[in-house]
Structure formats: structure tokens, C-alpha cells
N, C-alpha and C positions, 0 to 999 in steps of 0.2 A: 684556644687563644684566650689570653687573659684580658679582662676589661681594662681599658686605659682611662685614667682620670685626668682632667684638665687642671693643672696647678698654675695659678697666675700670681704675679707679684709686680709691685711698682717700686722702683728705687726711690728712697726718700731724698737722696742727694741730687740726682740729675733728672728724675722723673721718668726714666725709660721703663717700659713694660716688658715683662718676660712671660712666656707661656711654655710649659712643658707638658708632655703627655706621658704619664707614668702609670704602671700597673700598681695594684695594692702591694704586691711584693716589693716592687722597686721603691715605693714610698716608705714602707716599713724598714727596708734595708738602709736607705739613704738617711732617713730621719729618725730612726729608732723608735717609732711609735709615739713621739712627743707631740704636744699641742702646738709648740712654736717651732717653725722650720727656719733654718739659716739658708738664705738665698744669696747668690752673687750676681751683681749687675754685669751684664755682658758689655756695657759701654765703659763705665768708669771703674769697674772691678771692685766696687765697695760691697762688703758683705752687710746684710741687714736681716733682722728677724721679722718673720711674718707669721701671723696666726693661721694655723691650718684650717680653722673654720671659715676664715675669710678667703684664703688662697685656694681652697678646694672644698667647697661646701658639700658636694656629692660624696666625697670620701668621708668627710666628717660625719655626715648623716648615716651612711651605711655602716660605719665602724662605731657609731654611737659616741662620738667625741663631743663633749659638751663644754 
């Protein structure tokens, strides 16, 4: 079983928080190994950019994303 990382974000428009639990493979597939991830708010449906180092520091540390 693959380790799951906690990916968090906060919508800049409405302030709602989101939490996803994704494996390394799911993160790389969904976000193509980039430093900024595009998240969609579940409430207002606004898309926003989040820094992977802030959204998921454990993943960034293990994958040596600076």
C-alpha cells in the first residue's frame, strides 16, 4: 500500500479549506511534478494556485522540492 500525503488548501475567495489524501503517484499524475498546484474550491468552485511546499510539506521534503 502506498503512503498517502495530506494536501491542504484554503480558497482565497471564500476562505473554505480543503484536504485531500493522495499518494506520491497520484500527486505526480495530477500535478505533473510542478511546484505550484491548481486546486478547485468545493464551495465556490474557484480555481486557485497553491505552493506544493505549503500545501503538502511532507511530500515536498521527501521529493526534495525547494
